[in-house]
Every structure is written in C-alpha cells, then in structure tokens.
Backbone as CSV, one residue per row, in Angstrom:
resi,resn,N_x,N_y,N_z,CA_x,CA_y,CA_z,C_x,C_y,C_z
1,THR,-14.348,-9.509,2.025,-15.955,-9.608,1.334,-16.540,-8.496,1.950
2,LEU,-16.713,-8.063,3.301,-17.364,-7.141,3.804,-16.882,-5.685,3.251
3,LEU,-15.630,-5.495,2.817,-15.052,-4.308,2.188,-15.396,-4.062,0.886
4,ARG,-15.409,-5.420,0.226,-15.876,-5.370,-1.440,-17.486,-4.778,-1.261
5,SER,-18.333,-5.317,-0.568,-19.427,-5.359,-0.263,-19.819,-3.641,0.054
6,HIS,-19.239,-2.852,0.905,-19.372,-1.594,1.249,-18.757,-0.581,-0.089
7,ALA,-17.825,-1.326,-0.720,-17.087,-0.274,-1.766,-18.173,-0.302,-3.042
8,LEU,-18.874,-1.608,-3.229,-19.846,-1.369,-4.353,-20.984,-0.437,-4.209
9,PHE,-21.007,-0.037,-2.828,-22.266,1.262,-2.973,-21.783,2.588,-2.486
10,LEU,-20.645,2.594,-2.112,-20.018,3.943,-1.289,-19.012,4.303,-2.244
11,ARG,-18.808,5.519,-2.540,-17.664,6.156,-3.459,-16.424,6.391,-2.562
12,GLU,-16.496,6.848,-1.469,-15.604,7.572,-1.004,-14.423,6.399,0.010
13,PRO,-13.199,6.271,-0.119,-12.534,5.455,0.842,-12.981,5.377,2.078
14,ALA,-13.012,6.973,2.617,-13.051,7.059,4.252,-14.645,6.344,4.303
15,LEU,-15.342,6.786,3.910,-16.594,6.346,4.171,-17.156,4.624,4.290
16,VAL,-16.201,4.170,3.202,-16.095,2.761,3.315,-15.711,2.305,4.303
17,ALA,-14.423,2.788,4.970,-13.902,2.191,6.193,-14.475,2.807,7.515
18,THR,-15.164,3.930,7.301,-15.997,4.106,8.635,-17.015,2.914,8.729
19,ARG,-17.803,2.649,7.698,-18.924,2.036,7.847,-18.298,0.467,8.210
20,LEU,-17.561,-0.077,7.283,-16.740,-1.213,7.683,-16.482,-1.206,9.117
21,ASN,-15.645,-0.321,9.544,-15.163,-0.371,11.015,-16.276,-0.285,12.085
22,GLU,-17.306,0.178,11.590,-18.557,0.118,12.472,-19.243,-1.377,12.613
23,GLN,-19.200,-2.210,11.556,-19.951,-3.340,11.362,-18.480,-4.204,12.126
24,LEU,-17.388,-3.969,11.811,-16.347,-5.206,12.415,-16.378,-5.073,14.145
25,CYS,-16.433,-3.606,14.387,-16.700,-3.201,15.931,-17.969,-4.129,16.630
26,ALA,-18.916,-4.257,15.820,-20.259,-4.592,16.424,-20.174,-6.277,16.519
27,GLU,-19.296,-6.571,15.921,-19.277,-8.174,15.679,-17.964,-8.596,16.150
28,ASN,-17.413,-8.176,17.246,-15.797,-8.572,17.552,-15.567,-8.826,19.125
29,GLU,-16.320,-9.735,19.138,-15.893,-10.666,20.985,-14.692,-10.926,20.605
30,GLN,-13.999,-11.323,19.795,-12.390,-12.128,20.170,-11.607,-10.905,20.236
31,LEU,-11.824,-9.524,20.153,-11.087,-8.409,19.966,-10.032,-8.434,19.113
32,MET,-10.337,-8.990,17.771,-9.518,-8.836,16.803,-9.569,-7.587,16.048
33,PHE,-8.517,-7.386,14.939,-8.423,-6.243,14.384,-7.857,-6.564,13.024
34,VAL,-8.076,-5.468,12.003,-7.011,-5.782,10.289,-6.827,-4.151,10.094
35,THR,-5.641,-4.368,9.620,-4.744,-3.329,8.781,-5.564,-3.330,7.601
36,ALA,-5.542,-2.065,7.065,-6.038,-2.064,5.622,-5.593,-0.598,5.020
37,PHE,-5.382,-1.019,3.462,-4.984,0.266,2.548,-6.056,0.298,1.595
38,PHE,-6.901,1.128,1.447,-7.922,1.227,0.632,-8.008,2.363,-0.446
39,ALA,-8.134,2.307,-1.701,-7.993,3.446,-2.365,-8.579,3.023,-3.609
40,VAL,-9.105,4.258,-4.217,-9.935,4.406,-5.218,-8.959,5.142,-6.363
41,LEU,-8.743,4.807,-7.621,-7.771,5.546,-8.736,-8.570,5.935,-9.840
42,ASP,-8.668,7.114,-10.016,-9.358,7.678,-11.308,-8.208,7.648,-12.503
43,LEU,-8.179,6.266,-13.190,-7.352,6.349,-14.242,-7.216,7.299,-15.104
44,ARG,-8.216,8.105,-15.516,-7.857,9.173,-16.640,-7.114,10.349,-16.147
45,CYS,-7.079,10.740,-14.607,-6.307,11.800,-14.133,-5.084,11.419,-13.337
46,GLY,-5.309,10.295,-12.805,-4.177,9.914,-11.721,-4.530,10.212,-10.064
47,LEU,-5.922,10.655,-10.044,-6.242,11.117,-8.789,-6.665,10.116,-8.029
48,LEU,-5.742,9.568,-6.842,-5.762,8.651,-5.818,-6.510,9.202,-4.712
49,ASP,-7.870,8.722,-4.323,-8.314,8.848,-3.064,-8.005,7.541,-1.973
50,TYR,-7.546,7.718,-0.860,-7.220,6.686,-0.108,-7.726,6.647,1.599
51,VAL,-7.513,5.617,2.209,-7.574,5.421,3.212,-6.630,4.794,4.118
52,ASN,-6.063,5.034,4.902,-4.700,4.152,5.286,-5.368,3.676,6.992
53,ALA,-5.988,2.465,7.115,-6.517,2.147,8.391,-5.630,1.331,9.078
54,GLY,-4.187,1.975,9.842,-3.482,1.354,10.571,-2.415,0.632,9.744
55,HIS,-2.227,0.766,8.510,-1.109,-0.340,7.584,-0.167,0.324,7.459
56,ASN,0.711,-0.470,6.960,2.182,0.329,6.546,1.955,1.486,5.681
57,PRO,2.667,2.518,5.720,2.371,3.560,4.890,2.894,2.984,3.240
58,PRO,2.114,3.399,2.060,2.727,2.785,0.978,3.876,3.756,0.400
59,ILE,4.529,3.515,-0.282,5.676,3.902,-0.956,5.496,4.712,-2.068
60,LEU,5.784,6.010,-2.585,5.666,6.620,-3.928,7.050,6.767,-4.534
61,ARG,7.156,6.045,-5.558,8.290,6.292,-6.477,7.726,7.229,-7.751
62,ASP,8.754,8.342,-7.430,7.947,9.093,-8.770,9.233,8.614,-10.017
63,LYS,8.639,9.184,-11.343,9.288,8.825,-12.419,10.724,9.159,-12.702
64,ARG,11.199,10.017,-12.068,12.623,10.418,-11.681,13.397,9.481,-10.584
65,GLY,12.661,8.769,-9.791,13.430,7.724,-8.727,13.301,8.508,-7.550
66,GLY,12.923,9.473,-7.344,12.367,9.899,-5.755,11.216,8.872,-5.227
67,VAL,11.965,8.655,-4.042,10.820,7.916,-3.211,10.359,8.601,-1.929
68,ARG,9.229,8.283,-1.272,8.636,8.708,-0.066,7.389,7.658,0.339
69,LEU,7.504,7.895,1.805,6.333,7.290,2.390,4.837,8.234,2.344
70,LEU,3.850,7.588,1.965,2.788,8.508,2.190,2.447,8.764,3.735
71,PRO,1.728,9.696,3.747,1.500,10.209,5.356,0.900,9.042,6.022
72,ARG,1.152,8.706,7.351,0.844,7.561,7.896,-0.524,8.141,8.561
73,GLY,-0.998,9.403,8.746,-2.263,9.349,9.318,-2.637,9.050,10.351
74,GLN,-3.932,9.263,11.171,-4.243,8.816,12.564,-5.351,8.063,12.213
75,ASN,-5.630,7.293,11.280,-6.411,6.432,11.327,-6.025,5.166,11.763
76,PRO,-7.168,4.400,13.118,-6.536,3.184,13.618,-6.719,1.814,12.851
77,ALA,-6.199,1.006,13.194,-6.561,-0.354,12.501,-8.505,-0.575,12.444
78,LEU,-8.735,-1.174,11.750,-10.104,-1.589,11.847,-10.595,-2.501,12.816
79,ALA,-11.690,-2.178,13.345,-12.339,-3.114,14.508,-11.603,-2.879,15.782
80,VAL,-11.190,-1.507,15.872,-10.528,-1.364,17.281,-11.161,-0.159,17.694
81,VAL,-11.710,0.847,17.425,-12.432,2.021,17.888,-13.482,2.055,17.265
82,ARG,-14.493,1.937,18.334,-15.812,2.419,17.876,-16.408,3.802,17.653
83,ASP,-17.294,3.858,16.634,-17.931,5.329,16.192,-16.634,6.153,16.045
84,ARG,-15.946,5.730,14.935,-14.644,6.249,14.458,-14.985,6.895,13.153
85,ARG,-14.477,8.013,12.775,-14.728,8.653,11.460,-13.417,8.523,10.946
86,TYR,-13.046,7.794,9.516,-12.011,7.612,9.328,-11.569,8.830,8.136
87,GLU,-10.381,9.123,8.057,-9.821,10.654,7.382,-9.130,10.016,5.966
88,GLN,-9.424,10.609,5.117,-9.252,10.399,3.687,-8.137,11.154,3.014
89,GLY,-6.794,10.462,2.469,-5.964,11.112,1.763,-5.986,11.403,0.443
90,ARG,-5.495,12.191,-0.208,-5.464,12.435,-1.680,-4.284,12.349,-2.429
91,LEU,-3.924,11.965,-3.559,-2.671,12.066,-4.121,-2.826,11.777,-5.417
92,ARG,-2.043,12.760,-6.254,-2.274,12.654,-7.731,-1.183,12.108,-8.085
93,LEU,-1.174,10.688,-9.015,-0.161,9.938,-9.527,0.232,10.744,-10.950
94,ARG,1.296,10.787,-11.319,1.771,11.410,-12.671,2.321,10.002,-13.374
95,ALA,2.252,10.322,-14.761,2.720,9.501,-15.650,4.077,8.616,-15.343
96,GLY,4.383,7.416,-15.056,5.441,6.927,-14.606,5.784,6.611,-12.975
97,ASP,4.687,7.261,-12.243,4.952,7.099,-11.064,4.679,5.512,-10.441
98,THR,5.135,5.204,-9.438,4.740,3.793,-8.852,4.285,4.010,-7.125
99,LEU,3.131,3.192,-7.134,2.929,3.097,-5.792,3.134,1.640,-5.428
100,LEU,3.901,1.646,-4.181,4.274,0.239,-3.501,3.382,0.330,-2.504
101,LEU,2.649,-0.823,-2.391,1.785,-1.550,-1.169,2.504,-2.823,-0.383
102,TYR,2.523,-2.679,0.509,3.253,-4.052,1.382,2.761,-4.287,2.583
103,THR,3.008,-5.447,3.150,2.762,-6.104,4.325,4.058,-5.957,5.252
104,ASP,3.879,-5.877,6.456,4.877,-5.631,7.802,5.899,-6.708,7.706
105,GLY,5.612,-7.983,7.001,6.554,-8.981,6.674,7.541,-8.585,5.947
106,LEU,7.636,-7.736,4.836,8.696,-7.048,4.296,9.845,-6.302,5.202
107,THR,9.163,-5.217,6.059,9.947,-4.340,6.826,10.472,-4.984,7.944
108,GLU,9.844,-6.282,8.301,10.181,-6.682,9.946,11.017,-8.451,9.366
109,ALA,11.536,-8.370,8.035,12.089,-9.327,7.842,13.693,-9.257,8.653
110,HIS,14.013,-10.296,8.761,15.495,-10.039,9.824,16.481,-10.754,9.007
111,ASP,17.858,-10.385,9.645,18.776,-11.276,9.031,19.346,-12.155,10.270
112,PRO,20.233,-13.094,10.061,20.572,-14.064,11.121,20.935,-13.343,12.423
113,ALA,21.215,-12.209,12.398,21.681,-11.643,14.012,20.480,-10.746,14.422
114,GLY,19.231,-10.801,13.715,17.993,-10.272,14.032,17.653,-9.061,13.582
115,THR,18.607,-8.115,13.145,18.657,-6.877,12.555,17.343,-6.775,11.489
116,LEU,16.399,-5.943,11.762,15.413,-5.986,11.010,15.658,-5.161,9.315
117,PHE,14.959,-5.312,8.121,15.050,-5.111,7.234,14.652,-3.742,7.330
118,GLY,13.521,-3.397,7.957,13.297,-2.089,8.086,12.731,-0.964,6.895
119,GLU,12.306,0.097,7.206,11.629,1.205,5.986,12.622,1.555,5.137
120,ARG,14.020,2.095,5.872,14.975,2.788,5.307,15.411,1.780,4.199
121,ARG,15.881,0.344,4.527,16.348,-0.153,3.747,15.241,-0.510,2.444
122,LEU,14.053,-0.295,2.855,13.107,-0.430,1.892,13.078,0.734,0.970
123,LEU,13.017,1.783,1.590,13.145,3.065,0.851,14.291,3.107,-0.090
124,ASP,15.631,2.698,0.127,16.721,2.696,-0.464,16.598,1.608,-1.469
125,ALA,15.791,0.250,-1.374,15.815,-0.676,-2.620,14.977,0.164,-3.567
126,VAL,13.926,0.449,-3.113,12.707,1.070,-3.984,13.501,2.240,-4.950
127,ALA,14.495,3.118,-4.401,14.785,4.031,-4.964,16.096,3.333,-6.080
128,LEU,16.877,2.334,-5.743,17.759,2.000,-6.664,17.116,1.092,-7.777
129,HIS,15.604,0.737,-7.734,15.156,-0.082,-8.614,15.174,0.530,-10.155
130,ASP,15.417,-0.289,-10.700,15.295,0.258,-12.286,14.076,-0.081,-13.147
131,PRO,13.044,0.583,-13.134,11.448,-0.208,-13.619,11.816,-0.686,-15.193
132,ALA,12.717,-0.491,-15.999,12.652,-0.785,-16.953,13.272,-2.188,-17.394
133,CYS,13.872,-2.793,-16.148,14.375,-4.127,-15.922,13.790,-5.384,-15.810
134,GLU,13.162,-4.866,-14.469,12.061,-6.035,-14.033,10.971,-5.502,-13.217
135,ASP,10.386,-6.349,-12.534,9.163,-5.871,-11.757,9.380,-5.795,-10.394
136,LEU,9.218,-4.615,-9.950,9.567,-4.299,-8.235,9.262,-5.135,-7.160
137,PRO,7.888,-5.883,-7.455,7.714,-7.061,-6.289,8.926,-7.906,-6.475
138,GLN,9.309,-8.562,-7.617,10.254,-9.469,-7.497,11.392,-9.083,-7.077
139,ALA,11.957,-7.937,-7.776,13.251,-7.363,-7.153,13.361,-7.214,-5.577
140,LEU,12.191,-6.789,-5.044,12.173,-6.591,-3.577,12.187,-8.073,-2.811
141,LEU,11.559,-8.841,-3.320,11.900,-10.454,-2.738,12.909,-10.696,-2.552
142,ARG,13.745,-10.831,-3.935,15.267,-11.194,-4.251,16.145,-10.204,-3.025
143,CYS,15.661,-9.229,-2.899,16.550,-8.029,-1.756,16.277,-8.657,-0.368
144,ILE,15.037,-9.139,-0.268,14.704,-9.516,1.201,15.401,-10.973,1.422
145,ARG,15.269,-11.589,0.280,16.176,-13.124,0.586,17.377,-13.117,0.901
146,ALA,18.068,-12.215,-0.108,19.428,-11.765,0.426,20.329,-11.222,1.638
147,PHE,18.996,-10.539,2.102,19.149,-9.950,3.200,18.974,-11.075,4.709
148,GLU,18.191,-11.771,4.241,17.823,-12.921,5.150,18.960,-13.875,5.446
149,ALA,19.882,-13.816,4.362,20.883,-14.792,4.171,20.512,-16.274,4.562
150,GLY,19.572,-16.845,4.205,19.368,-18.346,4.339,18.352,-18.485,5.782
151,GLY,18.048,-17.396,6.586,17.402,-17.466,7.770,15.933,-17.877,7.268
152,ALA,15.149,-18.309,8.364,13.876,-18.472,7.921,13.176,-17.318,7.891
153,GLN,12.112,-17.408,7.301,11.022,-15.937,7.067,10.109,-16.317,8.223
154,SER,10.069,-14.912,8.857,9.195,-14.919,10.091,7.881,-14.519,10.032
155,ASP,7.434,-14.174,8.663,5.994,-13.285,8.669,5.779,-13.398,7.025
156,ASP,4.363,-13.453,6.747,3.968,-13.488,5.226,4.831,-12.046,4.533
157,ILE,4.888,-12.367,3.661,5.364,-10.991,2.840,4.675,-10.833,1.317
158,THR,4.014,-9.659,1.603,3.066,-9.583,0.375,3.374,-8.247,-0.188
159,CYS,3.711,-7.787,-1.155,3.875,-6.406,-2.016,3.179,-6.539,-3.313
160,VAL,2.700,-5.228,-3.591,1.856,-5.039,-4.881,2.577,-3.630,-5.517
161,ALA,2.771,-3.487,-6.460,3.729,-2.363,-7.217,2.283,-1.906,-8.256
162,LEU,2.074,-0.607,-8.130,1.235,-0.072,-9.282,1.731,0.874,-9.755
163,ARG,2.183,0.847,-11.341,2.844,1.826,-12.060,1.652,2.648,-12.815
164,TYR,1.429,4.078,-12.689,0.403,4.718,-13.480,1.037,5.196,-14.473
165,GLU,0.169,4.880,-15.711,0.538,5.111,-17.293,-0.947,5.707,-17.488
166,PRO,-1.083,6.809,-17.625,-2.448,7.508,-17.872,-2.716,7.113,-19.412
167,PRO,-4.287,7.187,-19.885,-4.610,6.854,-21.154,-4.171,7.789,-21.964
168,PRO,-3.951,7.632,-23.379,-3.721,8.672,-24.132,-4.992,9.457,-24.590
169,PRO,-4.742,11.074,-24.678,-5.767,12.170,-24.839,-6.546,11.348,-25.972
170,PRO,-7.762,11.661,-25.823,-9.001,11.225,-27.087,-8.460,11.750,-28.690
171,GLY,-8.355,10.652,-29.223,-7.960,10.696,-30.658,-6.576,10.256,-30.952
172,LEU,-5.673,10.250,-30.255,-4.337,9.538,-30.231,-4.599,7.957,-29.948
173,PRO,-3.573,7.464,-30.777,-3.650,5.926,-30.314,-2.825,5.619,-29.193
174,ALA,-2.961,4.396,-28.562,-2.406,3.920,-27.476,-0.690,3.597,-27.871
175,GLU,0.120,3.866,-26.945,1.502,3.118,-27.394,1.512,1.766,-27.076
176,PRO,2.012,1.167,-27.932,2.538,-0.364,-27.840,2.723,-0.837,-26.590
C-alpha cells in the first residue's frame, strides 16, 4: 500500500524506493525488512526503469532464447539502512523479450537430499522453455515440483513473467 501511494506521485522508481525506505525505517521498531523489485515500463518503446531493493535479480530471456540475470546492484532491502539513496537501473526490452520476476522460494526449493534448486537450474529451465508451448510460470512450477520429488515445499513460491510485445506503429492494425 505504501509503495503504491508513493508511486502515484513519484515517477522514478529510485525516488519511490528512497521515500518508501525513509518511511519504513521511521516506523520499524521490530527491525523488519522487505525486499522489492519495482519497475516502470514504457509500453511504447520497451524502456524499463527499475530499482532492485535486495530482491532476487530478475531474469531476462531474449527472443532468441539467451538468458541472463539483471545486475544485482548495491541497493539493500527496504527498512534496513536509514538515509539511503536507492540507485535505479535501466533496460530496453525488445519485441519478444521476457522478464521473469520470482521469490527466493523458487531458487531455495530443495530435493529430498537437501540440494537447492538454485540460480543455475533456474537459468537453464528458463533457457529451455518454449514460449510458444505454455506459459513460463506454470512450466517452472512443474520443474520445481519434479525437482522436489514429492518433498515438502519449504517456502512460498511466486513468479511472474512479462513478455514484451510493443504496440504496432501508428496506422497499422494490431496483430490478432
């Protein structure tokens, strides 16, 4: 709720995170913190301005199937360091690129022997995914369940995939 209220009036993700952090630090007697990835996407051109506040680095899968983690940056989680100015990143998404956001429950899922799923397996699973066949979050969830081999889930698992498809140039009809 606080993030949303700041984002309504401030346009830059780094400024939103900086102000949100100030507010959370001021009201944090329990020493709690929150990680966050907050971004603003210009749908017309694919320009993504973002701030990563201690969260797992998103994965970018380009339309040719190449995958990479976005830079982790130096921003701490929110409500940890007072008077911290958060740094913003910028990325241009191209038609067909997919951005995957996920919680640590995905990379920290483990098999019965206690081996973590980890970033490498996640990157490999994203690289092998065929976007024409099914949606990426469901495919990853099946991959995690197979890796866990019936073991109990140890943390929440959340993932969201955003595939960028720019609007058609003015005067051209949209594709079906």
